[in-house]
C-alpha positions as CSV (number, residue, x, y, z in Angstrom):
1,M,125.4,129.5,-25.5
2,P,126.2,132.0,-23.0
3,A,124.8,131.4,-19.2
4,A,122.7,135.2,-19.8
5,L,121.4,134.6,-23.1
6,I,119.8,131.2,-22.0
7,F,118.7,132.7,-18.7
8,K,116.5,135.1,-21.3
9,R,115.4,132.4,-23.5
10,Q,114.5,130.6,-20.5
11,F,112.5,133.4,-18.5
12,L,112.0,136.1,-21.5
13,P,109.8,134.2,-23.9
14,N,109.5,137.2,-26.1
15,Y,113.3,138.3,-25.8
16,C,114.2,137.4,-29.0
17,D,111.2,139.8,-30.8
18,G,111.7,142.4,-28.4
19,H,115.5,142.7,-29.1
20,R,115.1,142.8,-32.8
21,N,112.0,145.3,-32.6
22,R,113.4,148.6,-33.9
23,D,110.4,150.8,-32.6
24,G,111.6,152.8,-29.6
25,S,108.9,152.4,-27.6
26,R,108.7,149.1,-27.7
27,A,112.2,148.3,-27.0
28,R,111.8,150.4,-23.7
29,F,108.9,148.8,-22.8
30,Q,110.5,145.5,-23.0
31,A,113.6,146.6,-21.6
32,A,111.8,147.8,-18.7
33,R,109.7,144.3,-18.7
34,E,113.1,142.0,-18.6
35,R,114.1,144.0,-16.0
36,L,111.4,142.7,-13.8
37,L,111.4,139.3,-14.8
38,L,115.2,139.0,-14.4
39,E,114.8,140.4,-10.7
40,Q,111.9,137.9,-10.4
41,A,113.6,134.6,-11.7
42,A,117.0,135.0,-11.3
43,P,117.1,133.4,-7.5
44,Y,115.6,130.4,-9.1
45,F,118.0,130.1,-12.7
46,W,121.1,131.3,-10.4
47,G,120.1,128.9,-7.5
48,M,120.2,131.8,-5.0
49,S,117.7,131.4,-2.1
50,S,114.3,133.1,-2.8
51,Q,114.8,135.9,0.0
52,E,118.1,137.1,-2.2
53,T,118.1,139.3,-4.5
54,L,120.2,140.0,-8.0
55,F,121.9,142.9,-6.8
56,P,122.1,142.5,-2.9
57,E,123.1,145.3,-1.0
58,A,126.9,146.0,0.2
59,A,127.6,144.8,3.7
60,P,127.5,147.7,6.3
61,A,131.0,149.4,7.0
62,M,132.9,148.6,10.0
63,P,133.0,151.2,12.9
64,D,135.6,154.3,12.8
65,G,138.8,152.5,14.4
66,F,138.1,149.2,13.6
67,R,140.9,147.4,10.9
68,Y,141.0,144.5,9.6
69,Q,144.5,142.9,7.8
70,P,144.7,139.1,6.2
71,A,147.1,136.8,5.9
72,L,149.7,139.5,7.9
73,I,152.1,136.3,9.1
74,S,153.0,133.4,6.6
75,P,151.6,129.7,7.4
76,Q,155.3,128.9,8.3
77,E,155.2,131.8,11.2
78,E,152.0,130.6,12.2
79,R,153.1,126.8,12.9
80,D,156.1,128.3,14.7
81,L,153.8,130.5,17.0
82,I,151.3,127.7,17.7
83,E,154.5,125.6,18.4
84,H,155.8,128.1,21.5
85,L,152.0,128.9,22.5
86,S,151.7,124.8,23.3
87,R,154.4,125.1,25.3
88,L,153.7,128.2,27.7
89,P,152.0,127.5,31.3
90,L,148.6,128.6,30.2
91,K,146.3,128.3,33.0
92,P,142.4,129.0,32.8
93,F,141.0,132.4,32.7
94,A,139.6,133.2,36.5
95,F,137.0,135.9,36.7
96,H,136.1,136.5,40.4
97,G,136.5,132.4,41.8
98,Y,134.7,131.9,38.1
99,Q,137.1,129.7,35.7
100,G,136.4,130.7,31.8
101,N,136.6,127.2,29.0
102,R,139.8,129.3,27.5
103,N,143.1,129.3,28.6
104,V,145.5,132.2,29.2
105,K,148.8,133.6,30.2
106,A,149.6,137.5,30.1
107,F,153.0,139.1,29.5
108,G,154.4,142.8,30.2
109,Y,150.9,143.6,32.7
110,R,148.2,141.9,33.6
111,Y,144.6,142.8,35.0
112,D,143.6,142.4,38.6
113,Y,140.7,141.7,38.4
114,A,140.1,141.8,42.7
115,R,141.9,145.3,42.3
116,R,140.6,146.3,39.3
117,R,144.0,147.8,37.9
118,A,146.5,146.7,35.4
119,E,149.8,145.5,37.3
120,P,153.3,144.5,36.0
121,A,153.5,140.9,34.7
122,G,156.7,138.7,33.0
123,D,158.8,140.0,30.5
124,M,157.5,139.2,26.8
125,P,159.2,136.1,25.3
126,D,161.6,136.8,22.6
127,F,159.3,134.8,20.0
128,L,156.5,137.5,19.9
129,V,158.9,140.5,19.6
130,P,159.1,139.8,15.8
131,L,155.3,139.6,15.8
132,R,155.0,142.7,18.0
133,R,157.1,144.4,15.2
134,R,154.2,143.4,12.7
135,I,151.3,144.4,14.6
136,A,153.2,147.5,15.4
137,Q,153.3,148.4,11.6
138,F,150.0,147.2,11.0
139,A,148.9,149.7,13.7
140,G,150.9,152.5,13.0
141,R,152.8,152.4,16.1
142,A,156.0,151.8,17.6
143,P,156.5,148.5,19.0
144,D,157.0,149.1,22.4
145,D,153.9,151.1,22.9
146,F,152.3,147.5,22.8
147,V,153.3,146.7,26.2
148,Q,151.1,144.3,27.4
149,V,150.3,140.6,25.5
150,L,147.6,138.5,26.2
151,A,148.4,134.5,24.6
152,T,144.7,132.9,24.9
153,E,144.2,129.2,23.6
154,Y,140.5,128.7,23.2
155,P,139.5,124.6,23.0
156,A,136.7,123.7,20.7
157,G,133.5,124.9,22.0
158,A,135.1,127.6,23.6
159,G,134.4,131.4,22.8
160,I,134.4,134.9,24.9
161,G,131.2,137.2,25.6
162,W,130.1,140.4,25.0
163,H,132.8,143.1,26.5
164,R,135.1,145.7,26.2
165,D,138.8,145.6,26.8
166,K,139.3,147.2,30.2
167,P,140.1,151.1,30.2
168,Q,143.4,150.6,31.6
169,F,144.5,149.1,28.0
170,E,144.3,151.8,24.7
171,E,144.7,150.4,21.1
172,V,144.1,146.6,21.1
173,V,145.5,144.4,18.1
174,G,144.7,140.9,17.9
175,V,146.2,137.8,15.8
176,S,144.2,134.9,15.3
177,L,145.8,131.3,14.7
178,L,145.0,128.0,13.9
179,S,141.0,128.4,12.8
180,P,138.5,131.0,11.7
181,A,136.2,133.1,13.9
182,N,133.5,135.3,13.7
183,F,134.3,138.8,15.3
184,R,131.2,140.8,16.9
185,L,130.7,143.8,17.3
186,R,127.6,145.8,18.8
187,K,126.6,149.3,19.9
188,K,123.8,150.1,22.2
189,V,121.4,152.4,20.5
190,V,117.7,153.8,21.1
191,A,116.1,150.8,19.2
192,G,118.2,147.8,20.7
193,W,121.4,147.3,19.3
194,Q,123.7,148.0,16.4
195,R,125.8,144.9,15.1
196,R,128.5,144.5,12.5
197,S,130.6,141.4,12.3
198,Q,134.2,140.1,10.6
199,R,135.3,136.5,9.9
200,I,138.9,136.7,11.3
201,E,141.2,134.4,9.3
202,P,144.0,132.4,10.7
203,R,147.5,134.4,10.4
204,S,145.1,137.5,10.5
205,A,144.8,141.0,12.4
206,Y,142.5,143.4,13.5
207,L,142.5,146.6,15.3
208,L,140.3,148.0,17.6
209,S,140.9,152.1,18.6
210,G,139.1,155.2,18.8
211,I,135.4,154.8,18.4
212,V,135.2,151.2,17.9
213,R,137.6,150.5,20.8
214,H,135.4,152.7,23.6
215,D,132.1,152.7,22.2
216,W,131.1,149.1,21.1
217,E,131.7,145.8,22.7
218,H,132.8,142.6,21.1
219,S,132.6,139.1,21.3
220,I,133.4,135.4,19.8
221,P,130.9,132.7,19.9
222,P,132.0,129.4,20.6
223,Q,134.2,128.1,17.9
224,A,134.1,124.3,16.6
225,A,137.7,124.4,16.4
226,P,140.5,125.0,18.5
227,R,142.0,128.4,18.1
228,Y,144.6,130.5,19.5
229,S,145.0,134.2,19.8
230,I,147.8,136.9,20.8
231,T,146.2,140.1,21.6
232,F,148.6,143.2,21.9
233,R,147.5,145.8,24.2
234,T,148.8,150.0,24.5
235,L,148.1,151.4,28.3
236,A,146.4,154.3,29.0
237,A,149.0,155.7,31.0
238,S,147.1,157.6,33.5
239,K,145.0,154.5,34.6
240,V,147.9,152.1,35.4
241,A,149.0,151.0,38.8
242,P,152.4,153.0,40.2
């Protein structure tokens, strides 16, 4: 017997009589009654929380300028990237004498926190060039526009706090590897914080540009499993060190 019919006969004892009744007023009353009981009983019938409804609201739209692309690369490409990243001389993230719980290596440009400016760093390794072409296509930019790359290793239990990328950088594309993460966004409003989130899967990419890049902060809470990310950035040319 179809699940919908089982549901109606279990929770709507007068369903069969009302269904056969040809009286228009009776049919309309029965339809309204069925709808009400359906809303009340469906969470229990389908194993849903009593706080959920049968017709949940759609998730809020992400801010303008945010884009997400699952499966940007293949599993084999991911394995190759992780192998290369594991060989890089990654060092703990350093900020005014404080060392973070993630390990990083910058190419093209790096941000100098003491001088508060972007300064030249080593050349991008060859293994990142094909990935840069892929993310540039996703972002609708030329590959050469992405002149800064940050490779990051997040050990188990590591995350990154609320922040905006430094104003010396413009568009941001992040590629997530090895394990999923919860990419959180927030913007200050009069009543508190406006919040959004996106689960970013391994091999996926996200883009921050325009409003979401400049008006929203983002963070990733501590994760149970280790993870890598590769972040590409364009430069705000007027704010780069000579």
